[in-house]
C-alpha positions in Angstrom: 5.8 41.2 -0.5 2.8 42.1 1.6 1.5 45.6 1.5 -1.0 47.7 3.4 -3.0 50.1 1.2 -5.3 52.9 2.0 -8.9 52.1 1.0 -10.1 54.1 -2.1 -12.6 56.9 -1.2 -15.2 55.3 -3.3 -15.0 52.1 -1.4 -17.1 52.4 1.8 -16.5 50.7 5.1 -14.0 48.0 3.9 -11.4 46.8 6.3 -9.8 43.6 5.1 -7.9 42.1 7.9 -6.7 38.7 9.0 -7.7 37.8 12.6 -5.8 34.9 14.2 -7.1 33.9 17.6 -4.0 32.0 18.7 -2.1 33.7 21.6 1.1 33.3 19.7 -0.3 35.6 16.9 1.6 38.8 16.2 0.3 41.5 13.9 2.7 42.3 10.9 1.3 45.7 10.4 -0.3 48.3 12.6 -2.4 51.2 11.6 -5.4 53.4 12.5 -8.1 53.7 9.9 -9.4 51.6 7.0 -7.0 49.5 5.0 -6.8 46.7 2.5 -4.4 43.8 3.2 -3.0 42.3 0.0 -0.2 40.4 -1.3 1.6 40.1 -4.7 0.6 37.3 -7.0 3.5 35.0 -6.3 4.5 35.9 -2.8 4.1 33.6 0.0 1.1 34.4 2.4 2.0 36.4 5.5 -1.0 37.2 7.6 -1.9 40.8 8.0 -3.9 42.2 10.8 -5.4 45.5 12.0 -3.9 46.5 15.2 -3.0 49.9 16.6 -2.5 50.6 20.4 -6.2 51.2 21.0 -7.1 47.8 19.7 -4.7 45.9 21.7 -7.2 45.3 24.4 -10.2 44.3 22.3 -12.1 41.2 23.5 -12.3 38.2 21.3 -16.0 39.2 20.5 -15.0 42.5 19.5 -12.3 41.2 17.1 -14.7 38.7 15.7 -17.3 41.3 15.1 -14.8 43.3 13.1 -13.8 40.1 11.2 -17.5 39.6 10.3 -17.8 43.2 9.0 -14.6 42.5 6.9 -16.1 39.4 5.4 -19.4 41.0 4.7 -17.7 44.0 2.9 -15.4 41.8 1.0 -18.4 39.6 -0.3 -20.6 42.5 -1.1 -18.0 44.8 -2.6 -15.6 42.4 -4.5 -17.7 39.4 -5.5 -20.5 39.8 -8.1 -23.9 39.5 -6.5 -26.3 40.0 -9.5 -28.1 36.6 -10.3 -27.9 37.3 -14.0 -24.1 37.6 -13.7 -23.5 34.8 -11.0 -21.3 32.1 -12.8 -17.9 30.9 -12.3 -16.4 29.8 -15.7 -18.5 27.9 -18.2 -19.3 24.7 -16.5 -23.1 24.2 -16.0 -22.6 23.2 -12.3 -21.2 26.6 -11.6 -23.6 28.7 -13.6 -25.6 29.8 -10.5 -22.9 30.7 -8.1 -20.5 33.6 -7.8 -17.6 31.7 -6.1 -16.2 28.2 -5.6 -13.8 26.7 -3.0 -11.2 25.6 -5.6 -8.6 23.9 -3.2 -6.0 24.3 -0.6 -2.3 25.6 -0.6 0.3 24.0 1.6 3.8 24.8 2.4 6.7 22.3 2.5 10.1 23.1 4.3 12.5 21.6 1.6 12.9 19.8 -1.6 13.0 16.4 0.1 9.6 17.1 1.8 8.2 18.5 -1.5 9.2 15.3 -3.3 7.8 13.1 -0.4 4.5 15.0 -0.4 4.1 14.6 -4.1 4.8 10.9 -4.2 2.7 10.4 -1.1 -0.4 11.9 -2.8 0.3 10.1 -6.1 1.2 6.8 -4.9 -1.3 6.5 -1.9 -4.3 8.1 -3.4 -3.8 8.3 -7.1 -3.6 12.1 -7.3 -2.3 13.4 -10.7 0.1 16.3 -11.1 -2.0 18.8 -12.9 0.2 22.0 -13.1 3.6 23.3 -12.2 5.2 26.6 -12.1 8.5 28.2 -10.8 8.7 31.9 -10.2 12.0 33.2 -8.6 12.6 31.0 -5.5 9.1 29.5 -5.3 8.0 26.4 -6.9 4.3 25.5 -7.1 2.9 22.0 -8.0 -0.9 21.3 -8.3 -2.3 17.9 -7.8 -5.8 16.6 -8.0 -8.0 14.0 -9.5 -9.0 15.8 -12.8 -8.8 18.9 -14.8 -9.1 22.2 -12.9 -10.4 24.1 -15.9 -13.8 25.7 -15.5 -15.1 24.6 -18.9 -15.8 21.0 -20.3 -12.6 19.6 -21.6 -12.5 19.0 -25.4 -11.8 15.3 -25.0 -14.7 14.8 -22.5 -17.5 12.6 -24.0 -20.7 11.8 -22.5 -21.3 8.8 -21.4 -18.0 7.4 -22.3 -15.6 9.6 -20.2 -15.3 9.2 -16.5 -15.7 11.9 -13.7 -12.0 12.3 -13.6 -11.9 13.7 -17.1 -14.3 16.5 -16.4 -13.5 20.0 -15.4 -13.9 21.8 -12.2 -11.9 19.6 -9.9 -10.3 21.0 -6.8 -6.6 20.8 -6.2 -3.8 20.7 -3.6 -1.1 23.3 -4.3 2.2 22.3 -2.8 4.4 25.3 -2.5 8.1 25.2 -1.9 10.3 28.4 -1.3 14.0 27.7 -1.5 14.7 30.9 0.5 12.4 29.9 3.4 14.1 28.6 6.5 10.8 27.7 8.3 10.5 24.1 9.5 6.7 23.7 9.2 6.7 20.1 10.0 9.0 17.3 11.0 8.1 13.8 9.5 6.5 11.4 12.1 5.2 14.1 14.4 1.6 15.1 15.0 0.1 17.7 12.9 1.6 21.2 13.9 -1.5 22.8 14.9 -5.1 21.8 15.3 -7.3 24.3 13.6 -7.3 22.0 10.5 -8.8 18.7 11.6 -8.3 16.9 8.2 -8.8 17.1 4.5 -11.4 14.4 3.7 -11.0 12.4 0.4 -13.5 9.9 -1.0 -11.3 7.6 -3.3 -12.0 4.3 -5.1 -8.9 2.9 -3.3 -5.9 4.0 -1.2 -2.7 2.4 -0.2 -1.6 2.4 3.3 1.8 0.8 2.4 2.6 3.8 0.1 1.6 6.3 2.9 4.0 5.0 5.2 6.7 4.4 2.4 6.5 8.2 1.7 6.7 9.4 5.2 3.0 9.5 6.2 2.1 9.1 9.9 -0.8 6.6 10.3 -3.1 7.7 13.1 -6.0 5.1 12.5 -6.8 2.7 9.8 -9.9 0.8 10.8 -12.5 1.0 8.1 -11.1 4.2 6.9 -7.7 5.9 7.2 -6.6 9.0 9.2 -2.9 10.0 8.4 -0.7 13.0 8.8 0.9 13.5 5.3 4.8 14.2 4.9 4.0 17.9 4.9 1.9 18.0 8.1 -1.5 18.3 6.4 -3.9 15.7 8.1 -5.8 13.7 5.7 -8.9 11.4 6.4 -9.5 9.0 3.3 -12.6 6.9 2.7 -13.0 4.2 0.1 -16.0 5.4 -2.0 -17.2 7.4 -5.1 -17.3 10.9 -5.6 -17.3 13.2 -8.7 -14.5 14.9 -7.1 -12.7 12.9 -4.4 -11.5 16.1 -2.6 -14.6 16.6 -0.5 -14.1 19.1 2.2 -11.7 20.6 4.7 -12.7 19.9 8.3 -12.1 22.9 10.7 -11.9 22.8 14.5 -13.7 25.8 15.8 -13.7 27.7 19.2 -17.3 28.5 18.3 -19.0 26.8 15.4 -21.8 29.6 15.7 -19.1 32.3 15.1 -17.6 30.4 12.2 -20.8 29.8 10.6 -21.6 33.4 10.7 -18.2 34.3 9.3 -18.6 31.9 6.3 -22.2 33.1 5.6 -20.8 36.5 5.2 -18.5 35.1 2.5 -21.5 33.7 0.7 -21.2 30.0 2.0 -24.5 28.2 2.7 -25.3 25.2 4.8 -25.4 22.2 2.5 -26.4 18.5 3.0 -23.4 16.7 4.5 -21.6 14.8 1.6 -21.0 11.0 1.8 -18.7 8.8 -0.4 -20.7 5.6 0.2 -24.3 4.5 -0.3 -24.6 3.7 3.5 -24.3 7.4 4.3 -22.4 7.1 7.5 -24.2 4.1 8.9 -21.4 1.4 8.3 -18.0 0.9 9.5 -16.3 2.2 6.5 -17.5 5.8 6.6 -18.3 7.6 9.8 -21.5 9.7 10.3 -21.4 13.5 10.3 -19.9 14.7 13.6 -22.5 15.9 16.1 -23.2 19.5 16.1 -21.0 20.1 13.1 -22.1 22.2 10.2 -21.1 21.6 6.5 -21.1 24.8 4.3 -19.9 25.6 0.8 -20.4 28.3 -1.7 -21.9 25.8 -4.2 -23.1 22.3 -3.7 -21.1 21.2 -6.6 -17.6 22.1 -5.2 -15.7 21.3 -2.1 -16.8 22.9 1.3 -15.8 23.2 4.8 -17.0 21.2 7.8 -17.2 23.2 11.0 -16.7 21.2 14.2 -16.5 22.2 17.7 -13.0 22.1 19.0 -12.4 20.0 22.3 -10.5 23.2 23.5 -13.2 25.8 23.7 -10.9 28.6 24.4 -8.4 28.5 21.4 -7.1 26.5 18.5 -3.6 26.5 17.1 -3.2 27.4 13.3 -1.3 24.8 11.4 1.4 26.7 9.6 1.6 24.0 6.8 -1.8 25.3 5.6 -1.2 28.6 3.7 -4.7 29.1 2.6 -8.1 27.8 1.3 -8.4 29.1 -2.2 -11.8 30.8 -3.4 -12.1 31.5 -7.0 -14.8 34.2 -7.5 -16.3 36.3 -10.3 -15.5 40.1 -9.1 -18.0 42.9 -9.4 -17.6 45.3 -12.3 -15.0 48.1 -11.7 -13.2 46.3 -8.8 -9.5 46.4 -8.8 -8.3 42.7 -8.8 -4.5 43.5 -9.3 -3.6 42.1 -5.8 -4.9 38.9 -4.0 -7.3 39.6 -1.1 -6.8 37.4 2.0 -9.0 37.1 5.1 -8.7 34.8 8.0 -11.6 33.0 9.7 -12.2 32.8 13.5 -10.1 29.6 13.6 -7.0 31.2 12.0 -7.7 29.5 8.6 -6.7 32.0 5.8 -9.0 32.3 2.6 -7.3 33.6 -0.5 -9.5 35.2 -3.2 -8.6 34.8 -6.9 -10.8 36.3 -9.6 -11.9 33.7 -12.1 -10.3 35.4 -15.2 -6.9 35.3 -13.4 -7.4 31.7 -12.4 -8.4 30.5 -15.7 -5.3 32.3 -17.4 -2.9 30.8 -15.0 -4.4 27.5 -15.1 -4.1 27.4 -18.8 -0.6 28.7 -18.8 0.7 26.2 -16.2 -1.4 23.1 -17.3 0.7 20.1 -18.0 -0.2 17.8 -20.9 -2.3 15.0 -19.4 0.2 12.1 -18.2 3.4 14.1 -18.7 4.3 14.4 -15.0 2.6 11.2 -14.0 4.8 8.6 -15.8 
C-alpha cells in the first residue's frame, strides 16, 4: 500500500511528489510540509502528490518548479554522486554511471490480456521470458532480448556469443493483479492516453501476422511498423541491429524544455540519437529523429527517453497502462532504501527508483533458466 512519511530531520529540503498535468488527476493524499511518497515493494503503483488547500490554485509553472526541486533533491540525496563510486553492477559499460534506465512496467486488465501481451511480444518480436514472480494477487512477468543481470553471464564468450547473451538488457515487466477491476485498455482501440508516444524497438525481424493474431492494432506498416499492443502500449519497430533492441521510450511533452530540465535533475544527459540501421534515418525503413526532439539517458549504454513536442501544447493525457519507467541506481551511503521512491515527470510519466542491490537480488531470485519459459 502507498504511504506518506515525514521527512527525517537529517534530510533537508526533500519533497518527493508525483505531479500529473492532466486535468483529470486527483491527489491521493494531502498534506502541508515536507513528505516522502513511497510504496511497498510489491504493491501496484498509485501516484501520490502534494496538495493542501493553499496549493490548489498553483499555476502549472509553480507546480513544475516544485517537481524540479523534487527531482533534484532525489538525485542528489538518494543517488550516489561520487565519481569513484559511480557504478551500477559489474558490467564495464555501466562503470561510469550511477543509474540506468532498466525498463518499463505495464499493467494488464485480466489473464487473457496478460497471455495475449506475452504471446504478442514473443511471437511478433522474439522477446524472451526472462523472469516470473507471483506475490499475493500480483503476477509479474519480465520479457526482454537478453539477460538483465548487471554482470557478464558465465556462459558469455568473446567473440563467439551474440549480443543477446550479454548482461545489462532492458525489460518489459507485464503486471497482472487479479484483484484489480480497472479496464486499462480494450483490444482494437487507440492507445488510452497520449503521453507515451511509443516504445521503440530495433529488431532483426518482426512478424506483422503475429501482431494481429495476438490482438495488436496495426497503425502503420510502411517501411517500419507502428502498433498498439494488446495491453495498450504503443510500439514502433524497425528492422535493424542494436546491442539491446529496446532502444527508448518516446514521450509527448507539453513543453520539451520543461521535461529536459526535469530529466537533467535526475542525472539524464543529452545523448546522440540512436539508430538501428546504417542509413541513420535517411532511408524509408527508419525515420530521422523528430524535429525539435531531445534524446536523453543516464548512460549512453542503456535505453533512454525521447522528448517530443506534443501536438496539444496545453496538456497530455497519461496512459494508465504504463505504470512506470524503471530506474536502477546506486544509492548514497546511509540512505534508507526500504521503500521504492517514485516521481512523476511533467508529462505524467512515473519513474520508479530501485537500488541496485535489491534489483540484483530479485533478478537472481526470479530468473528463469534460459529457454524454460520459451518452449
